[in-house]
C-alpha positions as CSV (number, residue, x, y, z in Angstrom):
1,M,212.8,119.6,316.8
2,I,215.0,122.1,314.9
3,R,215.7,119.6,312.3
4,L,212.0,119.0,311.7
5,I,211.3,122.7,311.4
6,V,214.2,123.2,309.0
7,I,212.9,120.3,306.9
8,L,209.4,121.7,306.9
9,I,210.8,125.1,305.7
10,F,213.0,124.0,302.9
11,Y,210.9,121.0,301.7
12,P,207.3,122.2,301.9
13,I,204.5,119.7,301.1
14,D,201.9,121.1,298.7
15,A,198.6,121.5,300.6
16,H,196.3,122.3,297.7
17,A,194.3,124.5,299.9
18,Y,192.8,127.9,299.9
19,I,193.5,130.5,302.4
20,N,190.9,133.2,302.7
21,P,192.3,136.8,302.4
22,S,190.3,137.8,305.6
23,T,192.1,135.0,307.5
24,V,195.5,136.5,306.3
25,S,194.4,139.9,307.5
26,L,193.4,138.5,310.8
27,V,196.7,136.7,311.4
28,I,198.6,140.0,310.5
29,A,196.5,141.9,312.8
30,A,197.1,139.5,315.7
31,I,200.8,139.5,315.0
32,A,200.9,143.3,315.0
33,G,198.9,143.4,318.1
34,S,201.1,141.0,319.9
35,I,204.2,143.0,319.0
36,A,202.6,146.2,320.2
37,V,201.7,144.6,323.6
38,I,205.1,143.0,324.0
39,G,206.7,146.4,323.3
40,Y,204.4,148.3,325.7
41,Y,205.1,145.8,328.6
42,A,208.8,145.9,327.8
43,R,208.8,149.7,328.1
44,V,206.7,149.6,331.3
45,I,209.2,147.0,332.9
46,Y,212.2,149.1,331.6
47,D,210.7,152.3,333.1
48,K,210.2,150.7,336.5
49,I,213.8,149.2,336.6
50,K,215.1,152.6,335.5
51,S,213.1,154.5,338.2
52,F,214.3,152.0,340.9
53,F,217.9,152.8,340.2
54,I,217.6,156.6,339.4
55,K,216.5,158.8,342.4
56,D,213.9,161.5,341.6
57,K,215.4,164.8,342.0
58,N,211.9,166.2,343.4
59,N,211.9,163.8,346.3
60,K,214.9,165.1,348.2
């Protein structure tokens, strides 16, 4: 599988196709949104794990 990906990256085949600029904007927005969501949930999980191991000073 990795060999196929490497071959497709280094030896591309000409598609002779047109990519609409709005399609590229949509893909970039989807990637940016995905990164933002992954970052948010990673932070939420990190905070929950951190709060589990660190005792709150107000709840003595």
